[in-house]
ZAFI-357768 format. One line per 2 residues: number of its first residue (from 1); their letters; for each residue x, y, z of N, C-alpha, C. Coordinates in steps of 0.001 Angstrom, whole numbers, plus 500000, padded with zeros to 6 digits. Example, Ala and Ser with C-alpha at 12.3 -4.5 7.8 and 13.67 -1.06 7.14 Angstrom:
1 = AS = 513190:494310:507800:512300:495500:507800:513200:496700:507800 ~ 512850:497750:507080:513670:498940:507140:512900:500030:507870
// end
This chain:
1 = XX = 438560:525446:453071:439879:525959:453469:440015:526073:455013 ~ 438942:526519:455566:438962:526660:457075:439060:525364:457778
3 = XX = 438300:524367:457177:438231:523028:457831:439710:522405:457562 ~ 440355:522633:456514:441670:522040:456327:442670:522652:457357
5 = XX = 442454:523941:457632:443472:524670:458632:443070:524012:460017 ~ 441906:523831:460357:441558:523191:461635:442059:521898:461802
7 = XX = 442048:521176:460681:442553:519749:460728:444056:519753:460834 ~ 444691:520663:460181:446225:520707:460276:446569:521166:461745
9 = XX = 445931:522102:462364:446104:522473:463753:445952:521334:464689 ~ 444917:520666:464494:444575:519629:465389:445771:518435:465324
11 = XX = 446108:518260:464034:447192:517221:463868:448421:517728:464518 ~ 448811:519035:464425:449958:519536:465027:449977:519467:466473
13 = XX = 448803:519789:467125:448632:519624:468571:448792:518174:469092 ~ 448273:517254:468194:448412:515792:468528:449805:515331:468537
15 = XX = 450575:515887:467478:451959:515476:467436:452713:516102:468479 ~ 452444:517361:468901:453098:517964:470024:452791:517223:471369
17 = XX = 451609:516812:471544:451179:516018:472763:451940:514683:472709 ~ 452063:514025:471568:452756:512634:471523:454253:512927:471864
19 = XX = 454802:513975:471301:456205:514198:471544:456427:514473:473033 ~ 455554:515286:473615:455631:515635:475078:455511:514339:475954
21 = XX = 454553:513499:475674:454432:512393:476436:455562:511376:476175 ~ 456026:511301:475007:457167:510379:474743:458485:511021:475558
23 = XX = 458588:512348:475524:459802:512870:476188:459592:512659:477726 ~ 458423:512879:478279:458263:512602:479674:458605:511120:480050
25 = XX = 458021:510260:479235:458171:508806:479415:459609:508395:479368 ~ 460431:509052:478391:461836:508781:478341:462583:509250:479405
27 = XX = 462198:510442:479968:462788:510997:481081:462578:510208:482369 ~ 461310:509711:482477:461002:508881:483661:461745:507479:483580
29 = XX = 461841:506886:482398:462711:505648:482171:464137:505980:482547 ~ 464645:507078:482057:466104:507369:482310:466283:507505:483830
31 = XX = 465448:508245:484419:465389:508443:485942:465396:507048:486773 ~ 464461:506172:486290:464410:504866:486736:465704:504019:486628
33 = XX = 466265:504074:485344:467442:503314:485109:468589:503938:485977 ~ 468595:505244:485984:469753:505832:486689:469686:505446:488162
35 = XX = 468510:505360:488766:468340:505007:490199:468788:503572:490396 ~ 468439:502636:489361:468828:501303:489511:470404:501242:489342
37 = XX = 470972:502020:488422:472518:502016:488293:473099:502481:489667 ~ 472652:503574:490193:473126:504143:491398:473079:503117:492508
39 = XX = 471942:502455:492642:471693:501506:493661:472637:500297:493542 ~ 472758:499865:492275:473706:498780:492010:475240:499088:492399
41 = XX = 475486:500409:492009:476871:500784:492292:477144:500816:493783 ~ 476143:501343:494459:476312:501477:495918:476428:500094:496661
43 = XX = 475528:499231:496145:475585:497938:496619:476848:497154:496430 ~ 477299:497382:495073:478724:496837:494746:479843:497362:495630
45 = XX = 479785:498692:495954:480741:499336:496638:480746:498803:498135 ~ 479521:498723:498665:479394:498176:500016:479919:496727:500109
47 = XX = 479550:495928:499095:480013:494539:499214:481459:494383:498965 ~ 482058:495245:498215:483453:495252:497971:484200:495719:499225
49 = XX = 483685:496666:500005:484203:497047:501237:484232:495877:502312 ~ 483173:495191:502248:482947:493943:503198:484031:493038:502910
51 = XX = 484220:492636:501473:485203:491772:501192:486604:491977:501477 ~ 486938:493274:501211:488272:493795:501458:488572:493944:503036
53 = XX = 487602:494340:503671:487611:494379:505212:487853:492962:505771 ~ 487145:491958:505177:487323:490538:505566:488818:490093:505297
55 = XX = 489259:490442:504173:490621:490020:503753:491679:490770:504690 ~ 491418:492024:505120:492302:492708:505947:492235:492011:507353
57 = XX = 491114:491579:507858:490897:490857:509121:491701:489522:509014 ~ 491583:488866:507891:492304:487638:507735:493858:487794:507833
59 = XX = 494275:488865:507231:495784:489159:507259:496067:489463:508790 ~ 495345:490212:509433:495627:490437:510833:495755:489136:511684
61 = XX = 494763:488251:511338:494782:486976:512145:496019:486125:511789 ~ 496515:486189:510541:497678:485529:510243:498843:486011:510951
63 = XX = 499015:487427:511010:500045:488126:511739:500074:487738:513196 ~ 498816:487778:513826:498665:487408:515159:499047:485836:515500
65 = XX = 498717:484988:514736:499047:483598:514850:500655:483348:514616 ~ 501185:484235:513702:502591:484178:513424:503448:484562:514669
67 = XX = 502882:485623:515369:503594:486042:516575:503684:484848:517618 ~ 502498:484163:517667:502397:483177:518647:503285:481883:518231
69 = XX = 503663:481792:517013:504294:480598:516580:505809:480649:516742 ~ 506349:481904:516876:507766:482062:516914:508160:483487:517318
71 = XX = 509504:483600:517578:510119:484906:517971:510897:485690:516902 ~ 510861:485063:515704:511450:485698:514617:510418:485775:513397
73 = XX = 510815:486726:512467:510031:486882:511251:510958:486579:510048 ~ 510501:485868:509101:511294:485514:507854:510331:485285:506685
75 = XX = 510877:485109:505525:510142:485070:504306:509626:483646:503939 ~ 509998:482644:504925:509468:481417:504633:508190:481227:505600
77 = XX = 507665:482227:506220:506441:482080:507018:505204:482275:506151 ~ 504056:481828:506679:502832:481939:505838:502414:483338:505427
79 = XX = 502694:484285:506331:502274:485647:505988:503009:486220:504747 ~ 504266:485616:504503:505014:486175:503435:504586:485602:502061
81 = XX = 503709:484669:501962:503232:484010:500761:502096:484869:500139 ~ 502323:485483:498988:501303:486337:498345:500000:485444:498115
83 = XX = 498855:486034:498078:497620:485411:497680:497380:485847:496254 ~ 497662:484664:495346:497501:484862:493985:495985:485111:493589
85 = XX = 495726:485733:492491:494334:486036:492146:493514:484783:492021 ~ 492373:484793:492738:491462:483681:492695:490085:484086:492795
87 = XX = 489166:483299:492174:487660:483645:492271:487170:483653:493648 ~ 486280:484632:493919:485702:484754:495306:485080:483574:495632
89 = XX = 484388:482851:494715:483599:481571:495001:484414:480560:495593 ~ 485682:480550:495374:486542:479553:496096:486734:479805:497593
91 = XX = 486615:481085:497938:486673:481423:499364:485298:481258:500134 ~ 484357:481512:499259:482927:481362:499929:482341:479946:499950
93 = XX = 482985:478944:499158:482521:477727:499077:482412:476972:500361 ~ 483313:477348:501281:483329:476624:502653:482074:477115:503507
95 = XX = 481418:478196:503103:480395:478779:503898:479121:478788:503149 ~ 478229:477659:503154:477011:477674:502285:475980:478694:502700
97 = XX = 476109:479324:503969:475228:480258:504384:475475:481701:503891 ~ 476640:481895:503208:477053:483182:502914:476344:483544:501564
99 = XX = 475436:484484:501544:474633:484920:500377:475012:486126:499761 ~ 476198:486714:500234:476683:488042:499713:476819:487875:498250
101 = XX = 477582:486921:497807:477730:486567:496335:477410:485196:496121 ~ 476726:484793:495045:476420:483442:494852:476410:483142:493316
103 = XX = 476567:481856:492951:476424:481563:491541:477599:482230:490795 ~ 477102:482691:489497:477964:483391:488596:478588:484570:489056
105 = XX = 477903:485414:489961:478415:486643:490537:479771:486349:491266 ~ 479799:485265:492033:481034:485007:492770:482071:484591:491811
107 = XX = 481741:483975:490685:482707:483566:489748:483312:484708:488910 ~ 482712:485877:488928:483199:487003:488185:483937:487943:489125
109 = XX = 484072:487603:490369:484850:488471:491329:486200:487828:491564 ~ 487347:488511:491543:488601:487981:491831:489234:488661:493000
111 = XX = 489897:487999:493883:490588:488575:495000:491949:488088:495090 ~ 492984:489120:495380:494356:488830:495611:494872:489714:496622
113 = XX = 496088:489468:497034:496682:490380:498057:497980:489810:498602 ~ 498691:490592:499409:499948:490208:499957:500283:491006:501227
115 = XX = 501164:490498:502014:501617:491174:503200:503165:491375:503046 ~ 503553:492665:503290:505006:493023:503115:505527:493544:504471
117 = XX = 506717:492979:504815:507324:493459:505982:508039:494835:505690 ~ 507480:495855:506408:508039:497198:506105:509387:497379:506884
119 = XX = 509712:496432:507789:511024:496534:508476:512082:495876:507716 ~ 511780:495356:506448:512775:495052:505561:513327:496103:504767
121 = XX = 512890:497335:505113:513343:498501:504309:513954:499626:505360 ~ 514579:500578:504840:515115:501676:505695:513977:502640:505914
123 = XX = 513949:503017:507043:512803:504049:507484:513313:505520:507375 ~ 512615:506251:506489:512919:507569:506225:512706:508387:507391
125 = XX = 511764:507903:508298:511485:508720:509488:512561:508785:510508 ~ 513537:507787:510392:514762:507804:511274:515776:508873:510795
127 = XX = 515657:509523:509714:516525:510562:509213:516504:511792:510010 ~ 515431:512048:510716:515257:513334:511508:514703:513014:512901
129 = XX = 515006:513828:513869:514543:513606:515129:514859:514950:515929 ~ 513900:515396:516765:514087:516533:517494:514530:517764:516620
131 = XX = 514045:517889:515438:514334:518958:514645:515839:518942:513955 ~ 516480:517743:514028:517796:517710:513432:518024:516409:512670
133 = XX = 518936:516439:511663:519168:515272:510897:520071:514295:511652 ~ 519732:513038:511788:520485:511995:512488:521611:511446:511590
135 = XX = 522785:511518:512153:523990:511090:511351:524118:509651:510910 ~ 523875:508813:511875:523909:507393:511485:522906:506931:510516
137 = XX = 521621:507270:510597:520655:506951:509491:521149:507639:508178 ~ 521555:508827:508376:521972:509701:507139:523100:508888:506370
139 = XX = 524005:508322:507164:525087:507518:506512:524487:506273:505862 ~ 523530:505628:506463:522909:504507:505887:522263:504849:504617
141 = XX = 521520:506007:504443:520887:506303:503269:521947:506847:502143 ~ 523059:507345:502685:524098:507593:501706:524636:506371:501002
143 = XX = 524777:505251:501726:525216:504004:501221:524118:503474:500231 ~ 522861:503594:500537:521815:503139:499812:521757:503987:498560
145 = XX = 521781:505198:498581:521812:506091:497335:522973:505715:496531 ~ 524150:505410:497135:525373:505091:496308:525127:503775:495575
147 = XX = 524646:502706:496248:524537:501481:495601:523493:501459:494530 ~ 522453:502414:494685:521381:502503:493636:521725:503526:492449
149 = XX = 522894:504136:492702:523386:505095:491636:522487:506326:491663 ~ 522063:506800:492792:521249:507987:492838:522181:509279:493307
151 = XX = 521887:510431:492926:522664:511586:493239:522745:511822:494755 ~ 523941:511995:495224:524002:512385:496596:523410:513675:497040
153 = XX = 523275:514636:496145:522671:515953:496442:521214:515843:496684 ~ 520609:514840:495970:519191:514663:496187:518935:514104:497680
155 = XX = 519775:513304:498226:519655:512865:499601:519811:514078:500569 ~ 520750:514907:500352:520896:516098:501212:519671:516933:501179
157 = XX = 519128:517154:499994:517886:518084:499769:516700:517384:500571 ~ 516576:516027:500421:515551:515272:501018:515594:515310:502453
159 = XX = 516791:515143:503112:516940:515169:504476:516637:516558:505019 ~ 516997:517623:504416:516662:518903:504880:515233:519180:504865
161 = XX = 514580:518679:503801:513115:518953:503570:512320:518126:504543 ~ 512770:516866:504982:512215:516193:505983:512373:516767:507360
163 = XX = 513583:517443:507589:513738:518046:508855:512872:519224:509010 ~ 512737:520034:507852:511985:521232:507855:510476:520812:508065
165 = XX = 509937:519693:507446:508631:519304:507539:508279:518759:508898 ~ 509382:518346:509638:509041:517730:511029:509277:518767:512141
167 = XX = 509715:519916:511652:509894:521033:512675:508600:521777:513043 ~ 508182:521494:514252:506895:522017:514751:507173:523378:515538
169 = XX = 508392:523847:515467:508556:525154:516066:507582:526207:515589 ~ 507051:527072:516415:506095:528039:516026:506532:528953:515003
171 = XX = 507805:529428:514823:508326:530197:513847:508186:529482:512472 ~ 508442:528217:512433:508410:527495:511226:506910:527254:510757
173 = XX = 506056:527059:511710:504518:526879:511311:503970:528348:510835 ~ 504521:529373:511436:504002:530660:511011:504626:531163:509813
175 = XX = 505679:530542:509298:506418:531027:508078:505599:530998:506810 ~ 504553:530109:506892:503793:529896:505639:504522:529071:504635
177 = XX = 505685:528465:505035:506526:527604:504130:506608:526127:504586 ~ 505940:525876:505769:505992:524548:506391:505348:523547:505487
179 = XX = 505949:522394:505335:505481:521292:504506:504978:520213:505290 ~ 504094:519456:504691:503486:518299:505368:504471:517174:505261
181 = XX = 504592:516478:506383:505479:515325:506388:504897:514161:505675 ~ 505558:513565:504684:504878:512496:503946:504566:511204:504824
183 = XX = 503524:510657:504298:503227:509249:504990:503476:508138:504078 ~ 503608:508406:502722:503852:507385:501770:504983:507639:500963
185 = XX = 505653:506820:500335:506842:507044:499516:506541:507920:498375 ~ 505404:507705:497695:505095:508582:496544:504733:509928:496860
187 = XX = 504553:510265:498185:504345:511694:498532:505636:512353:498733 ~ 506806:511738:498547:508116:512392:498576:508111:513461:497431
189 = XX = 507206:513342:496447:507159:514308:495379:506857:515722:495933 ~ 506091:515776:497160:505891:516985:497706:507022:517721:498165
191 = XX = 508169:517023:498452:509366:517550:498830:510346:517858:497682 ~ 509800:517714:496496:510657:517979:495321:511496:516872:494840
193 = XX = 511273:515618:495402:512173:514434:494907:511611:514106:493483 ~ 512524:513816:492543:512125:513509:491133:511440:512162:491187
195 = XX = 510567:511935:490249:509812:510664:490177:510658:509532:489939 ~ 511666:509601:489125:512643:508481:488943:513292:508053:490113
197 = XX = 513604:508978:490884:514290:508663:492269:513319:508036:493064 ~ 512049:508476:493199:511041:507924:494085:510816:506409:493630
199 = XX = 510703:506134:492333:510669:504923:491750:511673:503893:492157 ~ 512992:504508:492100:514221:503640:492434:514179:503311:493991
201 = XX = 513777:504249:494701:513824:504064:496200:512581:503128:496805 ~ 511570:503060:496072:510341:502541:496674:510544:501124:497138
203 = XX = 511273:500094:496460:511493:498796:496998:512375:498759:498283 ~ 513004:499914:498658:513994:499785:499644:513768:500715:500830
205 = XX = 512796:501586:500792:512602:502560:501861:511022:502517:502297 ~ 510918:502992:503427:509493:503134:503875:509364:504374:504874
207 = XX = 508235:504724:505201:507951:505881:506155:507052:505296:507319 ~ 507655:505029:508497:506894:504560:509599:506432:505677:510457
209 = XX = 505380:505544:511157:504690:506672:511855:505472:507041:513033 ~ 505454:508453:513316:506040:509015:514439:507558:508906:514407
211 = XX = 508133:508722:515535:509558:508732:515554:510007:507106:515836 ~ 509342:506336:515114:509668:504904:515287:511085:504590:514919
213 = XX = 511717:503876:515837:513155:503448:515539:513176:502038:515290 ~ 512288:501586:514353:512251:500019:514117:513417:499565:513406
215 = XX = 514170:498594:513979:515414:498143:513299:515082:497316:511951 ~ 516013:497267:511083:515848:496545:509801:515773:495047:510181
217 = XX = 514946:494295:509605:514904:492845:509853:515822:492251:508782 ~ 516920:491646:509187:517903:491027:508295:517383:489815:507713
219 = XX = 516289:489217:508228:515652:487968:507551:514736:488311:506390 ~ 514341:489616:506121:513453:490056:505104:514015:491153:504289
221 = XX = 515053:491842:504637:515589:492915:503945:516423:492465:502600 ~ 516310:493270:501555:517090:492868:500397:518586:493254:500640
223 = XX = 519453:492774:499705:520832:492924:500014:521248:494445:499901 ~ 520493:495149:499252:520881:496644:499158:520687:497346:500577
225 = XX = 519580:496944:501191:519258:497552:502503:520220:496950:503573 ~ 520489:495662:503450:521559:495069:504444:522869:495850:504234
227 = XX = 523269:495981:503019:524579:496776:502749:524559:498239:503448 ~ 523304:498821:503320:523140:500176:503741:523342:500233:505264
229 = XX = 522638:499269:505956:522493:499300:507383:523858:498599:508123 ~ 524644:497875:507352:525772:497263:507920:526940:498198:508230
231 = XX = 527860:497699:508889:529060:498421:509232:530272:497691:508439 ~ 531036:498436:507716:532077:497971:506934:531638:496738:506121
233 = XX = 530528:496815:505442:530090:495695:504714:530202:496030:503114 ~ 530459:495081:502537:530453:495124:500912:529161:494674:500421
235 = XX = 528711:494974:499174:527500:494454:498743:527513:492943:498592 ~ 528623:492451:498271:528846:490963:498072:528646:490304:499347
237 = XX = 529021:490869:500586:528717:490222:501766:527153:490352:502102 ~ 526552:491322:501829:525081:491421:502107:524386:490275:501117
239 = XX = 524877:490193:499921:524233:489117:499103:524536:487732:499598 ~ 525614:487571:500313:525913:486208:500926:524980:485934:502039
241 = XX = 524629:487024:502825:523781:486853:503869:522205:486491:503366 ~ 521865:487154:502356:520590:486888:501748:520562:485470:501234
243 = XX = 521594:485027:500620:521641:483618:500100:521607:482630:501221 ~ 522280:482854:502246:522358:481999:503362:521041:481839:504190
245 = XX = 520274:482858:504214:519020:482943:504963:517915:482142:504262 ~ 518162:481872:502907:517127:481113:502178:517108:479637:502616
247 = XX = 518108:479131:503262:518215:477850:503811:517799:477822:505271 ~ 518101:478807:506023:517848:478891:507392:517738:480269:507829
249 = XX = 516548:480790:508425:516565:482099:508890:517403:482317:510120 ~ 517889:483548:510400:518636:483943:511463:517850:484101:512724
251 = XX = 518251:483394:513750:517578:483603:515091:518079:484826:515788 ~ 519349:485172:515540:519949:486410:516243:520772:487025:515258
253 = XX = 520868:488359:515371:521807:489164:514439:523144:488633:514467 ~ 523682:488242:515627:525062:487741:515722:525172:486389:514918
255 = XX = 524184:485786:514418:524406:484597:513686:525037:484789:512387 ~ 524998:486156:511822:525619:486502:510719:527131:486675:510636
257 = XX = 527628:486600:511909:529067:486876:512051:530029:485874:511178 ~ 529559:484647:511146:530312:483585:510486:530396:483827:508922
259 = XX = 529459:484784:508416:529321:485088:506960:530129:486351:506666 ~ 530518:487115:507636:531037:488469:507364:532453:488601:507701
261 = XX = 533191:489443:506925:534667:489554:507064:534880:490126:508579 ~ 536065:490003:508995:536522:490577:510289:536191:492133:510288
263 = XX = 535677:492645:511239:535400:494110:511355:534001:494506:510816 ~ 533404:493614:510193:532063:493882:509595:530903:493318:510493
265 = XX = 529832:494020:510596:528691:493614:511386:527409:494334:511101 ~ 526356:493927:511770:525112:494635:511743:524912:495273:513197
267 = XX = 524874:496632:513257:524697:497248:514616:523348:496829:515259 ~ 523364:496377:516433:522118:495905:517146:521175:496968:517265
269 = XX = 521465:498269:517311:520619:499338:517308:519695:499383:516096 ~ 520259:499058:514866:519679:499248:513584:519291:497975:512944
271 = XX = 519571:496779:513484:519232:495608:512775:518770:494582:513833 ~ 517787:493695:513417:517152:492844:514230:516590:491628:513375
273 = XX = 515729:490713:514090:515201:489521:513420:513689:489530:513586 ~ 513123:490570:514119:511603:490535:514422:511057:491740:513728
275 = XX = 509756:491780:513430:509152:492953:512700:507844:493283:513431 ~ 507434:494526:513456:506330:495018:514036:505320:495738:513090
277 = XX = 505985:496152:511871:505169:496972:511036:505124:496214:509694 ~ 503878:496146:509162:503601:495448:507892:502648:496210:506982
279 = XX = 502695:496018:505731:501763:496581:504859:500999:495418:504297 ~ 499617:495642:504298:498723:494623:503767:497996:495301:502483
281 = XX = 498130:494609:501325:497551:495065:500099:496447:493961:499802 ~ 495251:494548:499454:494222:493678:498950:493745:494229:497573
283 = XX = 493453:493365:496648:492970:493725:495223:491748:492917:494839 ~ 490642:493671:494641:489358:493103:494159:489197:493491:492712
285 = XX = 488891:492478:491926:488642:492827:490500:487296:492294:490004 ~ 486452:493148:489544:485145:492805:489026:484874:493392:487707
287 = XX = 484942:492565:486619:484801:492893:485326:486031:493799:485001 ~ 485822:495056:484548:486820:496026:484111:487253:496949:485291
289 = XX = 486657:496730:486404:486872:497609:487584:487759:496900:488599 ~ 488810:497544:489115:489692:497013:490134:489724:498012:491346
291 = XX = 489446:497453:492429:489563:498158:493748:490765:497611:494440 ~ 491555:498626:494899:492841:498251:495704:492793:498834:497081
293 = XX = 493277:498201:497915:493320:498721:499325:494702:498426:499941 ~ 495272:499462:500634:496581:499407:501255:496405:499857:502711
295 = XX = 496947:498924:503599:496823:499302:504995:498090:499083:505757 ~ 498422:500016:506693:499572:499913:507437:499202:499277:508749
297 = XX = 499852:498108:509087:499544:497368:510254:500675:497459:511326 ~ 500337:497610:512601:501289:497667:513756:500987:496455:514617
299 = XX = 501961:495592:514781:501760:494383:515645:502587:494556:516958 ~ 501902:494502:518033:502555:494569:519315:502129:493293:520030
301 = XX = 502898:492262:520096:502441:490976:520724:501348:490425:519874 ~ 500264:490035:520519:499066:489494:519718:498239:490673:519361
303 = XX = 498410:491810:519782:497598:492978:519359:498065:493515:517969 ~ 497131:493378:517072:497422:493793:515642:496465:494851:515236
305 = XX = 496984:496093:515124:496040:497167:514860:496309:497885:513434 ~ 495338:498393:512931:495393:499227:511718:495780:500632:511894
307 = XX = 497000:501104:511525:497358:502513:511696:496651:503445:510738 ~ 496667:503029:509429:495909:503823:508463:495642:502909:507343
309 = XX = 494509:503294:506595:494011:502459:505548:493553:503343:504397 ~ 493756:502985:503138:493438:503804:501947:493050:502840:500945
311 = XX = 491984:503392:500160:491424:502564:498973:491325:503381:497816 ~ 491447:502805:496612:491236:503438:495318:490593:502510:494410
313 = XX = 489979:503029:493419:489315:502247:492327:489557:502848:491005 ~ 489892:502039:490005:490170:502467:488698:489874:501439:487636
315 = XX = 489709:501924:486427:489369:501055:485285:490567:500476:484688 ~ 490572:499240:484359:491629:498419:483831:491842:498920:482342
317 = XX = 493101:499090:481987:493392:499351:480573:492992:498225:479717 ~ 492406:498431:478481:492137:497303:477686:493361:496697:477137
319 = XX = 493254:495348:476988:494503:494649:476585:494830:494987:475203 ~ 496172:494936:474895:496537:495318:473475:496813:494038:472685
// end
């Protein structure tokens, strides 16, 4: 009986030892696997950053070359052609020394992007200046809200919120109610603008930095924006301008006079044919992960600078 108990105790100890060793081994293997996964994720993040930075530099080069090629900006220029999704290998093929991605790895990475003229939109930043609402820009936004079928009271609340957010008077800052001035259209939600209104406005408005009074580019703006910025203009007149520029871009704002009724015009203060502010969007897709980058670009002559840049990553929804 004693020998049987000793044998059972020895067996139990052996089993506990095996379990402990197996647990430690599994933990070590998990730690090693985790380290490999973290290293791979970091490497992928860094490589993605390099690729998107390269795409941004490429966009800046296009905008610099565009300035040297002519004095106007329009939608038939190279910068306005979106880069459709293509395999990264097609971009690297010209450089046999590039070892960042090679073989099947480069075939599984897809890159796309586009450059948008932000002066083809109304600038919300023009609504307020020196702590007060500017009447001419406010009337332009009134026309835009009207043509989009948006409530006029929402514009009044938005303008007042922007005025309050831009007020740097010490009493306002100390009130505890001061709001941040939005930098992107989706941030209008901070000011209480409903999401459906933000969605409706997004293709037609922008927020440029500081007190920029950049005129609307009549060669790139949609008809709704042209209608809003014009004087005594009907929406049909704005659509006629858009249709005509598809054949030949306007060299001067006054070139539109032949298309407009008597008494209608685009005010030189608020309309032009050149652009200085652009948005560059880059999109990198790797398996189920998509990394998107959005940059605000300011061009002054051949100097093209990045005002701000933001990046986000998300998992793609599974196809239905």
